[in-house]
DRENLOGU-169147 format. One record per residue (C-alpha): residue number from 1; residue in three letters; x, y, z. Coordinates in steps of 0.25 Angstrom, whole numbers, plus 5000, padded with zeros to 4 digits. Each point is the difference from the previous one (the first is absolute). Layout:
BEGIN
+-----+-----+------+------+------+
:   i :  aa :   px :   py :   pz :
+-----+-----+------+------+------+
: NUM : ALA :    X :    Y :    Z :
...
+-----+-----+------+------+------+
This chain:
BEGIN
+-----+-----+------+------+------+
:   i :  aa :   px :   py :   pz :
+-----+-----+------+------+------+
:   1 : MET : 4999 : 5002 : 5000 :
:   2 : HIS : 5005 : 5010 : 4995 :
:   3 : PRO : 5001 : 5014 : 5012 :
:   4 : PRO : 4994 : 5011 : 4995 :
:   5 : ALA : 5004 : 5009 : 4988 :
:   6 : ASP : 5003 : 5015 : 5007 :
:   7 : PRO : 4991 : 5008 : 4997 :
:   8 : GLY : 5008 : 5011 : 4996 :
:   9 : PRO : 5000 : 5016 : 5007 :
:  10 : ALA : 4989 : 5004 : 4995 :
:  11 : ALA : 4991 : 4989 : 5004 :
:  12 : ARG : 5007 : 5002 : 5015 :
:  13 : PRO : 4993 : 5007 : 5012 :
:  14 : ALA : 5003 : 5013 : 5000 :
:  15 : ARG : 4999 : 5002 : 5014 :
:  16 : VAL : 5008 : 4989 : 5008 :
:  17 : ALA : 4996 : 4995 : 5017 :
:  18 : ARG : 5009 : 5005 : 5009 :
:  19 : PHE : 4995 : 5000 : 5013 :
:  20 : ALA : 4987 : 4993 : 5006 :
:  21 : ARG : 4989 : 5006 : 5009 :
:  22 : ALA : 5006 : 4995 : 5013 :
:  23 : GLU : 5012 : 5007 : 4997 :
:  24 : ARG : 4996 : 5014 : 4995 :
:  25 : TRP : 4989 : 5000 : 5015 :
:  26 : VAL : 5013 : 4994 : 5009 :
:  27 : HIS : 5008 : 5014 : 4992 :
:  28 : ARG : 4988 : 5010 : 5003 :
:  29 : ALA : 4998 : 4996 : 5013 :
:  30 : THR : 5014 : 5001 : 5004 :
:  31 : ALA : 5003 : 5013 : 4993 :
:  32 : ALA : 4986 : 5004 : 5007 :
:  33 : LEU : 5006 : 4997 : 5014 :
:  34 : MET : 5015 : 5004 : 4997 :
:  35 : LEU : 4995 : 5014 : 4996 :
:  36 : SER : 4989 : 5001 : 5013 :
:  37 : CYS : 5014 : 4998 : 5008 :
:  38 : LEU : 5008 : 5012 : 4991 :
:  39 : ALA : 4988 : 5006 : 5001 :
:  40 : THR : 4997 : 5002 : 5016 :
:  41 : ALA : 5016 : 4998 : 5002 :
:  42 : LEU : 5001 : 5014 : 4992 :
:  43 : MET : 4989 : 5004 : 5011 :
:  44 : LEU : 5007 : 4997 : 5012 :
:  45 : TYR : 5011 : 5003 : 4996 :
:  46 : TYR : 4999 : 5014 : 4995 :
:  47 : PRO : 4998 : 5011 : 5007 :
:  48 : PRO : 4988 : 5009 : 4992 :
:  49 : LEU : 4994 : 4987 : 4995 :
:  50 : SER : 4998 : 4995 : 5011 :
:  51 : GLU : 4992 : 5013 : 5005 :
:  52 : LEU : 4994 : 5002 : 4990 :
:  53 : VAL : 4994 : 4985 : 5000 :
:  54 : GLY : 4998 : 5000 : 5016 :
:  55 : ARG : 4993 : 4987 : 5006 :
:  56 : ARG : 5016 : 4994 : 5004 :
:  57 : ARG : 4994 : 4988 : 5005 :
:  58 : LEU : 4994 : 4996 : 4990 :
:  59 : VAL : 5009 : 5002 : 4990 :
:  60 : VAL : 5008 : 4991 : 5007 :
:  61 : VAL : 4993 : 4989 : 5002 :
:  62 : VAL : 4995 : 5000 : 4984 :
:  63 : HIS : 5016 : 5000 : 5000 :
:  64 : GLU : 5002 : 4988 : 5009 :
:  65 : TRP : 4990 : 4993 : 4994 :
:  66 : CYS : 5005 : 5002 : 4984 :
:  67 : GLY : 5011 : 4995 : 5005 :
:  68 : LEU : 4998 : 4987 : 5006 :
:  69 : LEU : 4989 : 4996 : 4988 :
:  70 : LEU : 5011 : 5004 : 4991 :
:  71 : PRO : 5005 : 4982 : 4999 :
:  72 : VAL : 4986 : 4998 : 5000 :
:  73 : PRO : 4996 : 5002 : 4983 :
:  74 : LEU : 5013 : 4990 : 4995 :
:  75 : LEU : 4997 : 4989 : 5012 :
:  76 : LEU : 4985 : 5000 : 4993 :
:  77 : GLY : 5006 : 5002 : 4988 :
:  78 : LEU : 5009 : 4987 : 5000 :
:  79 : ALA : 4990 : 4991 : 4998 :
:  80 : SER : 5000 : 5007 : 4983 :
:  81 : ARG : 5007 : 4987 : 4992 :
:  82 : ALA : 5005 : 5014 : 4991 :
:  83 : LEU : 5005 : 5010 : 5013 :
:  84 : ARG : 5007 : 4990 : 5005 :
:  85 : ALA : 5006 : 4995 : 4987 :
:  86 : ASP : 5004 : 5016 : 5000 :
:  87 : LEU : 5007 : 4999 : 5013 :
:  88 : VAL : 5009 : 4990 : 4994 :
:  89 : ARG : 5005 : 5008 : 4988 :
:  90 : LEU : 5002 : 5011 : 5011 :
:  91 : ASN : 5008 : 4991 : 5009 :
:  92 : ARG : 5010 : 4996 : 4988 :
:  93 : PHE : 5011 : 5008 : 4996 :
:  94 : THR : 5005 : 4997 : 4986 :
:  95 : ALA : 5013 : 5001 : 4990 :
:  96 : ALA : 4989 : 5010 : 4992 :
:  97 : ASP : 4996 : 5007 : 5012 :
:  98 : ARG : 5016 : 5004 : 5002 :
:  99 : ARG : 5001 : 5003 : 4986 :
: 100 : TRP : 4988 : 5010 : 5002 :
: 101 : LEU : 5006 : 5007 : 5013 :
: 102 : ARG : 5016 : 5001 : 4991 :
: 103 : ALA : 4990 : 5009 : 4988 :
: 104 : VAL : 4993 : 5009 : 5011 :
: 105 : ARG : 5014 : 5003 : 5004 :
: 106 : LYS : 5007 : 5003 : 4986 :
: 107 : ARG : 4985 : 5004 : 4999 :
: 108 : SER : 4998 : 4990 : 4986 :
: 109 : TYR : 4986 : 4997 : 4997 :
: 110 : ASP : 5004 : 4986 : 4995 :
: 111 : ARG : 4995 : 4994 : 5014 :
: 112 : PRO : 4994 : 4987 : 4999 :
: 113 : ALA : 4989 : 4996 : 5009 :
: 114 : GLY : 4991 : 4990 : 5005 :
: 115 : LYS : 4987 : 5001 : 5006 :
: 116 : PHE : 5004 : 5009 : 5009 :
: 117 : ASN : 5015 : 5008 : 4997 :
: 118 : ALA : 5008 : 5001 : 5013 :
: 119 : GLY : 4998 : 5015 : 5003 :
: 120 : GLN : 4986 : 4994 : 5003 :
: 121 : LYS : 5006 : 4989 : 5008 :
: 122 : LEU : 5009 : 5010 : 5007 :
: 123 : TYR : 4988 : 5007 : 5005 :
: 124 : ALA : 4993 : 4989 : 5005 :
: 125 : ALA : 5008 : 4993 : 5007 :
: 126 : TRP : 5005 : 5012 : 5008 :
: 127 : ILE : 4985 : 5006 : 5000 :
: 128 : ALA : 4997 : 4986 : 5008 :
: 129 : GLY : 5011 : 5001 : 5008 :
: 130 : ALA : 4997 : 5013 : 5007 :
: 131 : ALA : 4987 : 4995 : 5001 :
: 132 : LEU : 5004 : 4992 : 5010 :
: 133 : VAL : 5010 : 5008 : 5006 :
: 134 : MET : 4988 : 5010 : 5002 :
: 135 : LEU : 4991 : 4993 : 5005 :
: 136 : GLY : 5010 : 4993 : 5009 :
: 137 : THR : 5004 : 5016 : 5004 :
: 138 : GLY : 4986 : 5003 : 5001 :
: 139 : LEU : 4996 : 4988 : 5010 :
: 140 : LEU : 5010 : 5003 : 5009 :
: 141 : MET : 4994 : 5016 : 4999 :
: 142 : TRP : 4989 : 4996 : 5005 :
: 143 : PHE : 4998 : 4990 : 5009 :
: 144 : THR : 5012 : 5008 : 5009 :
: 145 : HIS : 5000 : 4987 : 5010 :
: 146 : LEU : 5007 : 4989 : 4989 :
: 147 : ALA : 5014 : 5008 : 5003 :
: 148 : PRO : 5008 : 5008 : 5007 :
: 149 : LEU : 4999 : 5016 : 4997 :
: 150 : VAL : 5016 : 4998 : 4994 :
: 151 : TRP : 4992 : 4992 : 4989 :
: 152 : ARG : 4990 : 5009 : 4999 :
: 153 : THR : 5006 : 5010 : 4999 :
: 154 : GLY : 5010 : 4994 : 4990 :
: 155 : ALA : 4985 : 4994 : 4993 :
: 156 : THR : 4996 : 5014 : 4997 :
: 157 : PHE : 5013 : 5003 : 4993 :
: 158 : VAL : 4996 : 4992 : 4991 :
: 159 : HIS : 4988 : 5002 : 4998 :
: 160 : ASP : 5002 : 5014 : 4999 :
: 161 : TRP : 5012 : 4998 : 4987 :
: 162 : LEU : 4995 : 4989 : 4994 :
: 163 : ALA : 4986 : 5007 : 4999 :
: 164 : VAL : 5006 : 5010 : 4990 :
: 165 : ALA : 5006 : 4990 : 4992 :
: 166 : VAL : 4991 : 4994 : 4998 :
: 167 : ALA : 4990 : 5012 : 4995 :
: 168 : VAL : 5012 : 5004 : 4992 :
: 169 : ALA : 5001 : 4985 : 4993 :
: 170 : VAL : 4986 : 5000 : 4999 :
: 171 : ALA : 4998 : 5012 : 4993 :
: 172 : GLY : 5012 : 4997 : 4990 :
: 173 : HIS : 4991 : 4987 : 4997 :
: 174 : ILE : 4988 : 5010 : 4997 :
: 175 : TRP : 5009 : 5008 : 4991 :
: 176 : MET : 5003 : 4988 : 4993 :
: 177 : ALA : 4984 : 4996 : 4998 :
: 178 : VAL : 4996 : 5013 : 4995 :
: 179 : ARG : 5011 : 4999 : 4990 :
: 180 : ASP : 4997 : 4986 : 4993 :
: 181 : PRO : 4982 : 5001 : 4997 :
: 182 : GLU : 5003 : 4988 : 4995 :
: 183 : ALA : 5005 : 4992 : 5015 :
: 184 : ARG : 4990 : 5008 : 5006 :
: 185 : ARG : 4989 : 4994 : 4991 :
: 186 : GLY : 5007 : 4986 : 5002 :
: 187 : MET : 4996 : 5003 : 5013 :
: 188 : ARG : 4987 : 5003 : 4998 :
: 189 : THR : 4992 : 4993 : 4991 :
: 190 : GLY : 5012 : 4987 : 5002 :
: 191 : LEU : 5003 : 5003 : 4985 :
: 192 : VAL : 5012 : 5007 : 4992 :
: 193 : ASP : 5003 : 5004 : 4986 :
: 194 : ARG : 5007 : 4985 : 4992 :
: 195 : HIS : 5013 : 5012 : 4995 :
: 196 : TRP : 5000 : 5007 : 5015 :
: 197 : ALA : 5003 : 4986 : 5005 :
: 198 : ALA : 5010 : 4995 : 4989 :
: 199 : ARG : 5008 : 5013 : 5002 :
: 200 : GLU : 4999 : 5003 : 5015 :
: 201 : HIS : 5001 : 4984 : 5004 :
: 202 : PRO : 5005 : 4994 : 4990 :
: 203 : GLU : 5004 : 4988 : 5005 :
: 204 : TRP : 4985 : 4997 : 5005 :
: 205 : ASP : 4992 : 4992 : 4994 :
: 206 : PRO : 4986 : 5006 : 5002 :
: 207 : PRO : 4989 : 4989 : 4996 :
: 208 : ASP : 4990 : 5003 : 4992 :
: 209 : ALA : 4987 : 5008 : 5003 :
: 210 : ALA : 4991 : 4991 : 5001 :
: 211 : ARG : 5010 : 4989 : 5004 :
: 212 : GLY : 5006 : 5007 : 5011 :
: 213 : ILE : 4988 : 5007 : 5010 :
: 214 : PRO : 4993 : 4991 : 5008 :
: 215 : GLN : 4984 : 4999 : 4997 :
: 216 : GLU : 4995 : 5008 : 5012 :
: 217 : ASP : 5007 : 5011 : 4994 :
: 218 : ARG : 4996 : 5000 : 4985 :
: 219 : ASP : 4987 : 4998 : 5004 :
: 220 : SER : 5000 : 5012 : 5009 :
: 221 : ARG : 5005 : 5010 : 4988 :
+-----+-----+------+------+------+
C-alpha cells in the first residue's frame, strides 16, 4: 500500500495548530494572577499610588492570595497532554538552542528554533524559578511564626528585589509579544500562519490544522 501523495503547498492549510485550549487558558489565568501581583505590589510600595488607592489591607489580601494561587493554573493544566508535551519541550535545551543564542549575540537572523526558541525556554525557566522563590519568601513574610526575625528580614529583601526583576522580565515579555502579532494570535486562537511558523520556528514540524487541534477546540470556533 503506497503512502498518500503530498497534496502540495497550495492544498495545505494556511494556518497550523500551535496551542491547545487548555494551554491558552493556563497562560491567561497565570498572566492575570502575575499582573495582579505586580499591580498590587506597586500599590503597596509606591507612596503616591498607595495614597490614591487607599484600602491598604484589601490590597495586601489581594496580593497575598494572587501570589498563593499563582501555581494553581499550571498544576490544573497538567491534566492536558498538550501542555505536558510543551513543558517537556521547554525543559530540553538542544544544539539548535545554543546556535540560536550565538546568532542573537552576533545579531544574525539565522536563528534555528523548534516550537520554542532558546529565549522562550530561558524566560520560562527563569520565571518559574522566580515564582517559586517569591512564593517561599512571601510565605515567610505572611506567616511570621515560621522563621526567626533574621530570616524574615532576608526574605523581605529577596522578595522585594526579585519582584523588581520579575516586573522587568514580564515587561520585556509583553514588549516582545506586542511586536509579534502572529505570536499573540497563536496564544489567543491556538492557530498561527504556516509561513510565520516556518520563518520563526524552522525546526518545528507543526501538524496540519485539521489534525492538530483537539475536536473540542475545533467545535468551539
